[in-house]
Backbone as CSV, one residue per row, in Angstrom:
resi,resn,N_x,N_y,N_z,CA_x,CA_y,CA_z,C_x,C_y,C_z
1,MET,12.791,8.393,13.750,11.398,8.302,14.484,10.787,9.275,15.744
2,GLY,10.106,9.541,15.037,9.493,10.824,16.995,8.819,10.315,18.068
3,VAL,8.800,10.523,18.780,8.511,10.267,19.718,6.644,9.651,19.866
4,LEU,6.322,10.397,18.928,4.680,10.101,18.421,4.852,9.078,18.139
5,ASP,5.873,8.420,16.960,6.299,7.294,15.975,5.691,6.083,17.043
6,ALA,7.119,6.408,17.721,7.238,5.146,18.795,5.708,5.071,19.995
7,GLN,5.464,6.173,20.548,4.291,5.644,20.893,3.483,4.222,19.789
8,GLU,3.604,5.163,19.158,2.442,4.259,17.931,2.694,2.640,17.807
9,ASP,4.276,2.817,17.618,4.728,1.376,17.611,4.672,0.887,17.992
10,ARG,4.461,0.996,19.735,4.806,0.595,20.566,3.153,-0.245,21.081
11,LYS,1.715,0.507,20.614,0.275,0.279,20.603,0.409,-0.850,20.082
12,VAL,0.629,-1.243,18.785,0.226,-2.069,17.419,0.429,-3.487,17.723
13,SER,2.396,-2.369,18.001,3.439,-4.446,18.270,2.680,-4.918,19.097
14,GLU,2.327,-4.268,20.303,1.470,-5.113,21.506,-0.201,-6.076,20.738
15,ARG,0.379,-5.574,19.647,-1.181,-6.670,19.542,-0.837,-7.702,18.197
16,GLY,0.529,-7.894,18.189,0.500,-8.677,16.757,1.416,-8.331,15.840
17,VAL,1.657,-6.976,15.186,2.491,-6.621,14.486,3.289,-5.709,15.034
18,GLU,4.220,-6.693,14.447,5.894,-5.467,14.468,5.814,-4.786,13.349
19,ILE,6.554,-3.617,14.091,6.811,-2.062,12.967,8.210,-2.640,12.621
20,ASN,8.396,-1.902,11.243,9.954,-2.057,10.660,10.264,-0.434,10.581
21,HIS,11.161,0.130,10.666,11.267,2.245,9.883,12.978,1.742,9.259
22,ASP,13.056,0.152,9.073,14.769,0.881,8.288,14.634,0.845,6.924
23,PHE,13.525,1.465,6.332,13.649,0.895,4.198,13.516,2.653,4.050
24,GLN,14.381,3.697,3.253,13.943,4.698,3.181,12.690,4.695,2.443
25,ASN,12.427,4.161,1.316,11.580,4.442,0.127,11.375,2.751,-0.172
26,PHE,10.117,2.684,-1.008,9.568,1.940,-1.435,10.940,1.095,-2.283
27,LEU,11.790,1.290,-3.231,12.232,0.914,-4.464,13.189,0.125,-3.067
28,GLU,13.781,0.540,-2.229,14.445,0.131,-1.184,13.754,-1.323,-0.238
29,LEU,13.284,-0.670,0.516,12.087,-1.940,0.427,11.872,-3.410,-0.107
30,ALA,11.172,-3.444,-1.693,11.179,-4.237,-2.595,12.073,-5.250,-3.046
31,SER,13.351,-4.310,-3.163,14.709,-4.629,-3.205,15.189,-5.843,-2.377
32,GLY,14.687,-5.509,-0.967,14.850,-6.092,-0.229,13.944,-7.084,0.603
33,LEU,12.674,-7.138,-0.056,11.885,-8.259,0.027,12.220,-9.233,-1.467
34,GLU,12.406,-9.130,-2.139,12.300,-10.117,-3.299,13.637,-10.853,-2.634
35,LYS,14.937,-10.231,-1.560,15.543,-11.321,-1.449,14.279,-12.503,-0.872
36,GLY,13.361,-12.217,-0.083,13.416,-13.152,0.909,12.349,-14.062,0.130
37,ASP,11.636,-14.804,1.103,10.766,-15.961,0.749,9.204,-14.787,0.478
38,PRO,8.441,-15.344,-1.477,7.252,-14.470,-1.077,6.200,-14.955,-0.843
39,GLY,5.371,-13.636,-0.135,4.202,-12.955,0.463,3.840,-12.222,0.283
40,THR,2.772,-11.318,0.829,1.791,-10.805,0.445,1.730,-8.920,0.714
41,LEU,2.279,-8.653,0.500,1.975,-7.272,0.956,0.549,-6.190,0.272
42,ILE,0.604,-5.470,1.331,-0.358,-4.592,1.029,0.220,-3.138,1.222
43,CYS,-0.440,-2.534,0.019,0.515,-1.487,-0.183,0.315,0.102,-0.439
44,ASP,0.248,1.577,-0.253,-0.381,2.603,0.265,0.644,2.568,-1.123
45,VAL,-0.024,3.886,-1.850,0.089,5.010,-2.759,0.950,5.599,-3.147
46,ASP,-0.111,7.365,-2.535,0.669,8.619,-2.453,2.143,7.900,-1.699
47,PHE,3.144,8.553,-1.793,4.284,8.896,-0.998,5.177,7.783,-1.145
48,VAL,4.546,6.745,-1.132,4.937,5.396,-1.420,5.371,4.593,-2.487
49,ILE,4.496,4.529,-3.675,5.134,4.224,-5.406,4.695,5.662,-6.160
50,ARG,3.954,6.642,-5.750,3.811,6.929,-6.766,3.892,9.159,-5.873
51,PHE,4.620,10.157,-5.911,4.569,11.183,-5.128,3.536,12.048,-6.475
52,PRO,2.916,12.621,-5.759,1.926,13.293,-6.361,2.405,14.785,-6.197
53,HIS,3.557,15.424,-4.949,4.472,16.930,-5.106,5.255,16.521,-7.028
54,LYS,5.697,15.326,-7.315,6.423,15.350,-8.334,5.705,15.843,-9.355
55,ALA,4.514,14.906,-9.213,3.555,14.713,-10.918,2.557,16.169,-10.423
56,LEU,3.005,16.863,-9.645,2.522,18.462,-9.759,3.525,18.923,-10.715
57,MET,4.608,19.194,-10.475,4.853,20.318,-11.052,5.600,19.956,-12.467
58,SER,5.474,18.776,-12.593,5.557,17.983,-14.401,3.952,18.426,-14.790
59,LEU,2.906,18.147,-14.282,1.675,18.774,-14.926,1.703,17.355,-15.318
60,LYS,2.257,15.816,-14.526,1.625,14.572,-14.609,1.044,14.080,-13.967
61,PHE,-0.326,14.782,-13.732,-0.980,13.817,-12.518,-1.791,12.526,-12.140
62,GLY,-1.483,11.862,-11.489,-1.335,10.692,-11.261,-0.497,9.393,-11.415
63,GLU,0.091,10.523,-12.397,1.430,9.309,-12.593,2.179,8.782,-11.507
64,ILE,2.425,7.359,-12.133,3.219,6.457,-11.344,4.413,5.812,-12.096
65,PRO,5.428,6.495,-11.333,6.713,6.107,-11.644,7.286,4.955,-12.219
66,GLU,7.821,5.016,-13.570,8.618,3.981,-13.979,9.409,2.968,-13.203
67,SER,9.842,3.613,-12.334,10.908,2.878,-11.303,10.558,1.678,-10.504
68,SER,8.599,2.030,-10.355,8.356,1.648,-8.884,7.388,0.585,-9.985
69,LEU,6.678,1.005,-10.875,6.237,-0.059,-11.710,7.252,-0.967,-12.015
70,THR,8.374,-1.177,-12.148,9.147,-2.377,-12.057,9.630,-2.384,-11.466
71,ALA,9.650,-2.643,-10.336,9.650,-2.893,-8.970,8.845,-3.376,-8.596
72,LEU,7.724,-2.991,-8.322,6.583,-3.773,-8.508,6.287,-5.251,-9.520
73,GLN,7.151,-5.189,-10.345,6.798,-6.212,-11.386,7.473,-7.583,-11.196
74,ASN,8.346,-7.128,-11.171,10.301,-7.442,-9.977,8.902,-8.696,-8.701
75,LEU,8.477,-7.291,-8.472,7.927,-8.608,-6.973,7.205,-9.314,-7.612
76,LYS,6.137,-9.298,-8.373,4.666,-10.276,-8.232,6.208,-11.567,-9.806
77,ASP,6.657,-11.032,-10.110,7.734,-12.022,-11.147,7.992,-13.115,-10.148
78,LYS,8.318,-12.697,-8.907,9.220,-13.240,-7.802,8.082,-14.798,-6.784
79,GLY,6.578,-13.417,-7.179,6.011,-14.663,-6.420,4.658,-13.892,-5.201
80,TRP,5.517,-12.857,-4.921,4.394,-11.676,-3.902,2.773,-11.141,-4.446
81,LYS,2.180,-11.518,-4.346,0.616,-10.814,-4.034,0.746,-9.401,-3.445
82,VAL,0.157,-8.514,-4.569,0.049,-7.500,-4.306,-1.067,-6.959,-4.345
83,LEU,-1.079,-6.707,-2.911,-2.526,-5.361,-2.849,-2.816,-3.899,-2.738
84,PHE,-3.794,-3.191,-3.215,-3.003,-1.807,-3.646,-4.427,-0.905,-2.106
85,VAL,-3.919,-0.045,-1.629,-4.794,-0.027,-0.087,-5.233,1.670,-0.111
86,THR,-5.486,2.827,-0.623,-5.349,3.718,-0.828,-6.794,4.385,-0.389
87,ASN,-6.708,5.940,0.294,-7.927,7.278,0.374,-8.049,7.443,-1.089
88,GLN,-7.138,7.405,-2.199,-7.747,8.222,-2.790,-8.506,6.828,-4.190
89,PRO,-9.697,8.209,-5.122,-10.779,7.612,-5.148,-9.954,5.941,-6.262
90,ARG,-11.070,5.099,-6.104,-10.446,4.374,-6.391,-10.445,4.395,-7.589
91,GLU,-11.059,4.744,-8.682,-10.903,5.365,-10.053,-9.643,6.102,-10.572
92,GLY,-9.213,7.061,-9.933,-8.209,7.712,-9.811,-9.330,8.625,-10.114
93,HIS,-8.479,10.308,-9.996,-9.120,11.412,-10.751,-8.939,12.125,-12.256
94,GLN,-10.361,11.849,-12.521,-10.494,12.499,-13.747,-9.201,13.061,-15.291
95,ILE,-9.431,14.220,-13.822,-7.759,15.542,-14.663,-7.019,14.458,-14.874
96,ALA,-6.250,13.407,-13.898,-4.951,12.360,-13.416,-4.710,11.727,-15.542
97,ARG,-6.772,10.916,-15.823,-7.130,10.218,-16.928,-7.338,10.721,-17.823
98,ARG,-7.726,12.068,-18.182,-7.258,12.693,-19.918,-5.837,12.879,-19.600
99,MET,-4.820,13.782,-18.615,-3.697,14.167,-18.836,-3.082,12.822,-19.612
100,SER,-3.401,12.011,-18.505,-1.147,10.414,-18.945,-2.601,10.060,-20.630
101,ARG,-3.289,10.397,-20.497,-3.513,9.986,-22.213,-3.608,11.265,-23.033
102,LEU,-3.148,11.651,-22.662,-2.111,12.721,-23.608,-1.654,13.421,-23.557
103,LYS,-0.847,13.208,-22.673,0.560,12.892,-22.018,1.349,11.683,-22.833
104,GLY,1.092,10.585,-22.685,0.950,9.125,-22.984,2.215,8.240,-21.271
105,TYR,2.048,8.746,-20.225,2.744,8.059,-19.365,1.325,7.346,-18.293
106,LYS,1.380,6.605,-17.557,0.963,5.834,-17.282,0.433,6.515,-15.419
107,ALA,-0.846,6.257,-15.421,-1.522,6.967,-13.919,-2.095,6.060,-13.233
108,PHE,-2.404,6.260,-12.663,-3.090,5.467,-11.355,-4.179,5.769,-11.709
109,PRO,-5.416,4.092,-11.904,-5.209,3.076,-11.276,-4.676,1.971,-12.739
110,GLU,-5.294,2.426,-13.751,-4.734,1.661,-14.974,-3.210,1.335,-14.878
111,ALA,-1.806,2.067,-14.172,-0.740,1.915,-14.252,-0.256,0.488,-13.171
112,LEU,-1.082,0.172,-12.367,-1.344,-0.885,-11.404,-2.557,-1.396,-11.776
113,GLU,-3.494,-1.947,-12.610,-4.700,-2.705,-13.356,-3.510,-2.996,-14.040
114,ASP,-2.894,-2.829,-14.711,-2.312,-3.865,-16.336,-0.645,-4.513,-16.068
115,ILE,-0.554,-4.673,-14.442,0.259,-5.394,-13.645,-0.946,-6.602,-12.834
116,PHE,-1.648,-5.551,-11.828,-2.444,-6.625,-10.450,-3.814,-6.933,-11.071
117,GLY,-4.435,-5.697,-11.947,-6.007,-6.478,-12.724,-6.353,-5.734,-11.203
118,GLN,-7.512,-5.476,-11.302,-8.913,-4.363,-10.825,-8.886,-4.849,-9.762
119,GLU,-9.403,-5.928,-9.373,-9.275,-6.588,-8.490,-7.767,-6.415,-7.197
120,ALA,-6.991,-5.718,-7.298,-6.054,-5.852,-6.395,-6.014,-4.037,-5.831
121,ILE,-7.060,-3.304,-6.117,-6.909,-2.218,-6.243,-8.081,-1.576,-4.679
122,ILE,-7.840,-0.847,-4.013,-9.181,-0.994,-3.387,-9.037,1.046,-2.500
123,GLY,-9.890,1.641,-3.420,-9.949,2.898,-3.091,-10.551,3.949,-2.050
124,GLY,-10.519,5.107,-1.949,-11.772,5.793,-1.001,-12.634,5.952,-1.816
125,GLY,-13.785,7.004,-0.893,-14.600,7.332,-1.957,-14.992,8.543,-1.712
126,ALA,-16.037,9.123,-2.222,-15.718,10.920,-2.661,-15.628,11.742,-1.572
127,ASP,-15.193,10.180,-0.085,-14.381,11.734,1.265,-12.796,11.217,1.082
128,PHE,-12.165,11.487,0.280,-10.811,10.964,0.028,-9.982,12.071,0.256
129,LEU,-11.109,13.187,0.304,-9.491,14.603,0.293,-9.409,14.295,2.374
130,LEU,-10.975,14.353,2.933,-10.346,13.248,4.349,-9.816,12.060,5.210
131,GLY,-9.377,11.356,3.928,-8.553,10.731,4.852,-8.942,9.511,5.135
132,PHE,-10.063,9.255,5.354,-11.304,8.311,6.074,-11.560,7.381,5.697
133,SER,-10.733,7.091,4.341,-11.205,5.799,3.328,-10.968,4.292,4.460
134,LYS,-9.789,4.286,5.130,-9.226,3.347,5.577,-9.502,2.615,7.210
135,SER,-10.591,4.055,7.891,-10.869,3.541,9.437,-12.082,3.187,9.076
136,ARG,-12.775,2.672,7.788,-14.014,2.662,7.506,-14.732,1.104,8.099
137,LYS,-14.968,0.348,8.148,-14.937,-1.566,8.384,-14.755,-1.658,7.306
138,GLY,-15.601,-1.056,6.310,-15.749,-1.779,4.982,-14.292,-1.498,3.868
139,THR,-13.500,-1.010,4.279,-12.259,-1.120,3.716,-11.220,-1.969,4.403
140,VAL,-11.812,-2.238,5.693,-11.012,-3.512,6.392,-11.440,-4.762,6.107
141,GLU,-13.474,-5.075,6.031,-13.463,-5.795,5.392,-13.297,-7.008,3.777
142,ASP,-13.076,-5.671,2.707,-12.882,-5.905,1.847,-11.776,-6.573,1.099
143,THR,-10.472,-6.261,2.362,-9.030,-6.130,2.057,-8.951,-7.835,2.870
144,VAL,-9.449,-7.897,3.627,-9.459,-8.984,4.749,-10.305,-10.049,3.184
145,GLY,-11.432,-9.563,2.990,-11.697,-10.720,1.406,-10.635,-10.901,0.257
146,TRP,-9.640,-10.027,-0.082,-8.541,-9.950,-0.756,-7.944,-11.090,-0.328
147,LEU,-7.750,-10.966,0.870,-6.676,-11.743,1.471,-6.936,-13.423,1.673
148,GLN,-8.154,-13.120,1.635,-8.336,-14.809,2.023,-8.537,-15.484,0.828
149,LYS,-8.856,-14.067,-0.164,-8.408,-15.420,-1.491,-7.902,-15.583,-2.572
150,ASN,-6.828,-14.655,-2.299,-5.342,-13.881,-3.115,-4.134,-13.841,-1.685
151,GLY,-4.307,-14.448,-0.810,-3.495,-13.996,-0.938,-1.812,-15.499,-0.123
152,THR,-0.846,-15.049,0.649,0.362,-16.332,0.673,1.391,-15.345,1.182
153,GLY,1.800,-17.160,2.071,2.769,-16.357,2.408,1.948,-15.344,4.148
154,ARG,4.094,-14.888,4.538,3.502,-14.003,5.256,3.109,-12.125,4.814
155,VAL,2.157,-12.217,5.675,1.312,-10.546,5.515,2.516,-9.333,5.986
156,SER,2.851,-8.183,5.367,3.023,-6.940,5.635,2.393,-6.282,4.398
157,MET,2.529,-4.986,5.569,1.987,-3.670,4.566,3.525,-1.992,4.855
158,VAL,3.148,-1.702,3.905,4.099,-0.709,3.729,3.382,0.135,3.079
159,SER,3.626,1.855,4.459,2.609,3.383,4.219,3.867,4.425,4.575
160,ASP,4.009,5.546,4.269,4.069,6.557,4.982,3.491,7.514,6.398
161,GLN,2.557,7.137,6.293,1.857,6.918,7.694,1.419,5.750,8.622
162,ILE,2.104,6.006,10.019,2.008,5.879,10.498,0.761,5.288,11.355
163,ARG,-0.300,6.095,10.918,-1.588,6.118,11.379,-2.400,4.519,10.818
164,ASP,-1.897,4.325,9.485,-1.488,2.928,8.600,-1.690,1.725,9.163
165,ALA,-1.060,1.885,10.717,-0.696,1.165,11.484,-1.868,0.488,11.838
166,GLU,-2.636,1.481,11.905,-3.486,0.949,12.564,-4.794,0.197,12.254
167,PHE,-5.226,0.619,11.376,-5.791,0.005,10.017,-4.848,-1.972,9.529
168,PHE,-3.712,-2.173,9.626,-3.229,-3.061,8.937,-4.084,-3.762,10.375
169,LYS,-3.530,-3.559,11.769,-3.617,-4.597,12.497,-5.226,-4.834,12.469
170,LYS,-5.945,-4.125,12.122,-7.362,-4.263,12.212,-7.559,-5.668,11.560
171,VAL,-6.998,-5.221,9.700,-6.805,-5.949,8.976,-6.515,-7.931,9.241
172,TYR,-5.412,-7.729,10.461,-4.520,-8.587,10.819,-5.585,-8.943,11.619
173,GLU,-5.615,-8.272,12.551,-6.952,-9.446,13.591,-7.947,-9.629,12.837
174,GLU,-8.521,-9.124,12.162,-9.935,-9.673,11.430,-9.201,-11.145,10.929
175,LEU,-7.995,-11.153,10.165,-7.672,-12.024,9.172,-7.734,-13.614,10.878
176,SER,-6.632,-13.076,10.728,-6.351,-13.977,12.866,-7.948,-14.654,12.748
177,ARG,-9.408,-14.226,13.591,-9.641,-14.240,13.157,-11.130,-15.103,12.568
178,GLN,-10.813,-15.353,11.436,-11.808,-15.564,10.214,-11.114,-16.841,10.060
179,GLY,-9.889,-17.336,10.622,-9.817,-18.272,10.103,-8.677,-19.063,9.065
180,GLU,-8.950,-19.556,7.759,-8.827,-20.323,6.663,-8.140,-18.974,5.718
181,SER,-7.078,-19.496,5.078,-6.254,-18.845,4.357,-4.886,-18.875,4.081
182,GLY,-5.149,-17.758,3.307,-3.628,-18.358,2.682,-1.928,-18.180,3.682
183,VAL,-2.491,-16.738,3.976,-1.030,-16.111,4.829,-1.160,-16.861,6.002
184,LYS,0.441,-16.519,6.493,0.346,-17.149,7.917,-0.076,-16.612,8.744
185,LYS,-0.808,-16.793,10.068,-1.079,-15.942,11.050,0.385,-15.158,12.119
186,ASP,1.220,-15.772,11.808,2.092,-14.753,13.009,3.197,-14.501,11.727
187,GLY,3.954,-13.133,12.000,4.847,-12.556,11.805,4.927,-11.260,10.565
188,ALA,3.402,-10.642,11.274,2.509,-9.708,10.906,4.086,-8.326,10.483
189,MET,4.491,-7.668,9.628,4.993,-6.656,9.483,4.694,-5.129,9.015
190,PHE,3.990,-3.946,9.418,4.360,-3.260,8.854,5.347,-2.080,8.488
191,TYR,5.982,-1.865,7.388,6.464,-1.148,6.896,6.171,0.048,6.939
192,LYS,6.622,1.758,7.871,6.955,2.296,8.571,8.008,3.007,6.862
193,ILE,8.195,4.165,6.040,8.571,4.781,4.763,8.492,5.815,5.432
194,PRO,9.166,6.705,5.514,9.517,8.565,5.485,8.190,8.934,4.559
195,GLY,7.348,9.914,5.132,7.493,10.776,4.308,7.944,11.551,3.398
196,PRO,6.838,12.673,2.309,7.764,13.350,1.132,8.195,14.726,2.916
197,PRO,9.057,15.075,2.164,10.305,16.401,2.386,9.316,17.303,2.581
198,ILE,9.489,18.579,3.385,8.549,19.142,4.007,8.979,21.148,3.415
199,GLY,8.410,21.305,2.244,9.245,22.764,1.969,9.547,21.875,0.129
């Protein structure tokens, strides 16, 4: 964990969200979560459950690996509710949609919709290249709305970006402020997993 991560950890932890750096990837985290009581997981997409650099090399744009889909299905089978919040366009990229049909692989968002339904994905708009979707008030509101309708147990988030902890903090604060929902109002956990290797 770097100095900036440590500083961000302190800021967010002071506001009721704990930050955990114990897991090296999503598969490790999912395996750990399966062993506890079911809850609600907000999940980033890129470099968490799908790996754009690997998909680019294999020309399988938008691919979500079978290992990620199996881990997600296992969480669902154990009673977990999962919401995907990404800066990527909600409908996915046109090239990825076409290539997945031509080459017969599972891509975002259809692969996730098959398991969790269309409601469980909140994506960015035309500004996705700037990565600002999670900083918009509407994304926080949409996330809180989904949690109020579908959430259960303790709420957590997983991302490779420490800046997403700030988004999660806003969601948690708004959820706590609004009151009634199926999620617990304490013990919110942000799981920060390492990003992709450089080079």
